[in-house]
N, C-alpha and C positions, 0 to 999 in steps of 0.2 A: 414449495410450489408443486401443485399437481398438474402435470402436463398431459394433454391429449396425445394419443398415439399418432405418430406422423402418418399423413395420408399416403406416404410413399412406402410405408412398412410392407414387408412381404405378406402375401395373403396366407401363406402356409409356413410353418416352421419345421425344419428337418428334425427328425428324431436322432439324437446324437448317440452313436454306438459307444460301447466301452472301449477304451484304449488300454490294452494290457500293460500293466506297470504304472498306472495312474489312479489315484483315488482322490475325491474332492469332498470338501465340507464347506458350508457357509453358515454364518451366524449373525444375529442382530446384536451388535455390541453397543449401539447408541453413540457412536462417535459424533455424528451430527443428525442423522435421520432417525425418526421414530417410527416404529411399526413396520420395519423392513430390514432385511439383511444388509450388512455393509462391510463384512469381512469374508474373504474366501481363502481357503488353503488347498493346495494341491500337494499330495505326498507322492513322491516319485521313487521307482524301484532303484535299488543300488546299481550303479553303473550307468545311470542315465546321463547322456551327454547334452550339452546346451550351447546354443549360439544366440546372439542378440545384437540389436542395434538400438541406439538411444539418441535422444535429442542433442543437437549441437548448441542449444541455448547456453549462453554463458552464465545464466542464472539457474542452471539445472538443479533439481532437488537432491536432497541427501539420499533418498532411495535410488535415484538414477546413478549417482556416484558409486553406491554400494554394488548395484547390479553390474555396472561397467567393470569394476575391479574383480568381482567374483567370476564374471564370464570368462576371464582369461584362464581360469583353472579348468574350465571345460566340463565340470561335473556338477550335477544338481540332485538334491534330494527333497527340498521343500520350497514351495512358492507361497508367499503370504501377500495378499493384496487387500487394501482397504479403500473405501469410497467415503467422500464427505470432507476430506482434509488431505491436501496434496503434500504436506510436510515439506513445502518449498519455501525458501527465503525465511527459514526458521533458525538459522545460525547453529550454534553449538547444541541447542535444544533439539534441532532436527537430527543431528548426528547421534545424539544420545538416544532418541526415539528409535532409530534404526538399530543401534547396538543392543538396546534392551529387547527389541523384537527378535533379533537374530539369536540372542542368548536364550530367550524363552523357547524358540523353535528348536535350538540345539538340545535343550533339556527335555523337551516334550517328545521329539521325534528321533533322538539318538543319532544325529548326524554331526558333521563338522561345520564350522561357521562359514567356510568358503563354499559350502553346498547349499546355502540358504539364499534365496532371492526375495527382495522386498520391493513392493510397489505401492504408491499412494496416489490418489487422485481426488481433487476437490478444491476447496478454497486455498489460495496462496497466502502465506504470511501469518497463519494461525498455528501456534504450537499443537502438535498432534498429541492427544491424550492416549499415549501408547499403552498405559496401564490397562485400558479396556481391551486392547488387542492381546496383550500378554495374558490377561485373565481368561480370555476366550479360547486360547489354544488347547489346553487340556481337554475341554469339553468338545472342541471341534475334532480332536483326535478320535473320540468315541463315536463321532458321527460320520467318519470317512466312508465314502460310498463310490464305487467305481462308476456308477451311473449318474453322478452328481454334477456333470459339466454344465448343464443348462442352468441349474440353480447357482452355480459359481458365476456364470455370465451375468445373471441378474444382480448378484451381490455387488458387482463393481460399477454399476450404472450411476451416473450423476444426473445430468439433464437429458440423458438418453431417454427415449420414449419406448424403446423395445430392445430386448436382448439381441445382440448381433452374433450369430453362430453359423458355422458351416462345417461340412464334413465331406471327405472324399475317400475313395479306396483305390489303391494302386497295387501292382504286382511287381515283386522283386524275386527272382529265382523261382518263379512259380508259386510263391507264398503271398497271400493277401496281406497287405499292409494298410493299416487304418490311420487316417489323419483327421483330427478334430481341432477346430480353432474357434476362438471367440475374442471379441474386442469390445471396447467402449470408446465413445467419442461422439460429440455432437456440436460442440463449439470450441473455440481456441484451436482450430484445425487448419494448419498447413504444415504437415509433418516435414521434418528435416532429419532424415535417417530412419524414422519409424512413424507409427501412429500414436495416438494418446496412450492407450494401453492395449496391447494385443498379445495373445498367448496361443501357441500352436503346440499340439501334442501328437506324437506318432510313436508307434511301436517298432519302427524301422531300426535296423542295426547299423548305426552310422557313427563314425568317429567325430569328435568335437569340431575339427577343422572343416569337415564336410558340412556339418550342420551350420556352422558360421558362414560358410560360403553361400549356401542355399538361402539362408534367411536374409543376408545382406543384399544379395543380388535380387531376390524376390521383392524386397522392400522398395528398391529403386523403380521397379516396374509397376508397383501396386500402391502401397500406402503413401509413397512420396509423389503420387500422381493424383492425390485427392486434396481438395481445399474447401472449407466452408466459409472462412472469413479472413484467410491470409495470416493468421496468428499461430506461431509455433509455441507449443506448450513447454513449460519447464519440466514436465513429467514424461514426455514421449518415450515409450518403451515398447519394444517388440522382442519377445523371447520365444525360442522354439526348443522343445525338449524331445529327445529321442530315447525311448526307454530300452530299446534293444531286445524286445520280447517277441518279435515277429517270426523268428526261427529261420531266417535266411542267412546265408554266409555274410560275414561283415563286409560293409562297404567302407573303404578307407581313402577314397579319392572322389572329389565332386564330379569329375568327368568320367567316372566309371560308366560304361554304356548300359549297365544293368539298372542305372538310375533314371533312364530316359522317361519312362512312364511316371515314375514318382515325381520327378521334376515338373512335368506337365500338370499333374493333379495338384501339387502343392501351389504352383503359380495360379491355377484356376481358383483354388480356395482363397488365396490371399487377395485375388482380384475381387471376388465376391464380397469379402469382408470390407475391403476399401470402399466399394460402391455402397455398401450398407451404411457406412459412416456419412457419406454425402446425402443419402436418402433420409437420414435422421438429423440433418443439419438443423440447428436451432431455428424454429419458425418456418422450416422449408415446406413448400407446397409443390415444387417442381424439381426434378432431377435433371442436371445439365451435363452433357458430354461434349467436350471440346476437342476436335481433331484438327491437328495442324500438319500439313505436308509442305514439301518444297522449300523448307528452311535450309540455311547453310549447313547445319549439322543437327543431330538429335538434341543436343543441349539447348541450341537456339530454339528449336521447335518447342521444347518443353517450357522454356521461359516465356515464349510468346503465348502458348496455350494457358499457362498459369496467369499471365497478365489479363487475358480475356476473362478467364474464370473468376478472377478476383475483383474485377472492375465493379464498383458499386452501381455504375450506370448500366452496365450490361446486366447485372444480377437483378436490378429493380425493373428493367425492361422485361426480363423473363417473368418476374412476379406479376407484372401488369399485362402480360400477354401482348406486348408491343413489339411488332416485327421491325424494330429500329436497327437495321444492320449498320447504320453509321456509327453506332457505339462500338461495334466489333472492329471497324476500321480504325477508330480512335485507339482502342486498346492495342491492336497490332502495332500501330505507329509509335506508341509510347514504351514499348517493351524493351527498347535498348538494343535490340538485335537488328541485323542488317535486313532491310526491307526496301523493295522498289514499288512505289505506289502503283505504277502502271502495269505491274505484273501480278498484283494481288487479285485473287479470286475468292469469293465468299459464297457459301451455300448454307441454307437453313432448312433443316428437315429434308435434305437431298435436293432442294430446289436452288438453282443458280440465281443469285440476286445481284451480284456485282462481279465485274471482271474488267481487266485492262483500264483500271483507274476510273471506272464509272459504273452506273447502274446498267444491268443487262437490258439491251433494247427490247421493248415490249414486255418487260417484267410484269407478271401478274401476281399480285401480293396475296390473292385469295387462298391458295394452298398453304402459303407460309403462315397466314393468320390462323388457319385451321390447325397447323402443327403447333403453334404457340399456345393454343388452348389445351393441348394435351399435358400429361404429367411428365413425360420424358422428352426433353428437348435436345436436339443435336445441332451444333454449330460446326462448320468446317471452314478452314482458312488455308488456301494454297498460296504460299509465299512466292513460288515460281522461280526460286534461285538455286536450289540444290536438293540433296537426297534426304535431308533431315525430316523426321516424323515424330509425332508425340500425340498421346491421347491422355486427357486428364478429366476428372469427374468433380462436379461441384453441385450447387443448388442455388435456388433463387434467394433473394434478400427481401424479407417481408418485415412488417411491423412486429411480428412475433419475435424476431431476433432481438429487437430492442426491448420488448416486454420482458423476455427471459433474462437478458443480461443486465437490464436496468434494475431488476429486483433480485439478482442472484444471491446476495448476502442477506437479504431481508425476507 
């Protein structure tokens, strides 16, 4: 299926700088797609540290289990990712596919098995033709390119309509540190620990424990705050690699004050990538930001915000440009969190529409209707009970979502 580029896609794409210590290659192996690349490799410098978070799905794929096990060793030399087949719910054949891919990577790149990370995305329940990946690795080694990150991002797309990339620069000890990230995800999106597939590369000199702390904490504030359809993938994977090539003194603790600027830039990059996933939601025509305040605590606020963002009635109202704030009231009430109807206040596009258990007296719907006709919609709900806050990102629900998923395997 050929999909039109999302109307919410960025108007410009950043030029991704080289991250010292990383080289990329991509290849068209024909796993499922024809006429496009579908496998990417990242070769990482010796000594690269790694952290990662993964789906909590109890039907997690064989590649997720492999990455989860290898992450504990904290070192990485090779990343191999394929699109078109998730190698999930494939039993012993799935495990064999991972093992054969790892063995081929070890032979090709001269590293150890626990330094190889494998990811797959695509159809569930179909055995992965891993021989196509194995055969492509020697050729991909000859094509390794330090400037190949954007092409790598394109190779891992499935129903994505545009590559999702971001970059930032931070300073540590007066040394410029580069961060480059890319991800894929368009449907089956309500991450639980990570996003569908996301990879971040930096030349910062960080120990593995620090990388793990940063990536796990960042995921909770970014990728775990995005939803397209409320479904958590069997393949959700977020990995961060630090090559140690930036030349500053090593950082061995996540709370080292020298990391303040780096943390801020990393979180900003992860936020941008998370929003890009919502903006490329399958069939999306509008980007939705839901802000909740006044909840009992932050977790309650997050759950309320997600309930609003996942409501089919809310999402179709957004698609239809219908300023039906009653659907937001409904979603807040069904969240399962503590709510007092008569303390609830709702704003759409900054305009107060309801408070104290009823519509705002003299409420003029005209500016709200105008806001709903835009591409970026903001809903705010103040629960009026406590200090809890949360912001999540989503998109509308259109017939395009049905078209894409109804014909996904055909």
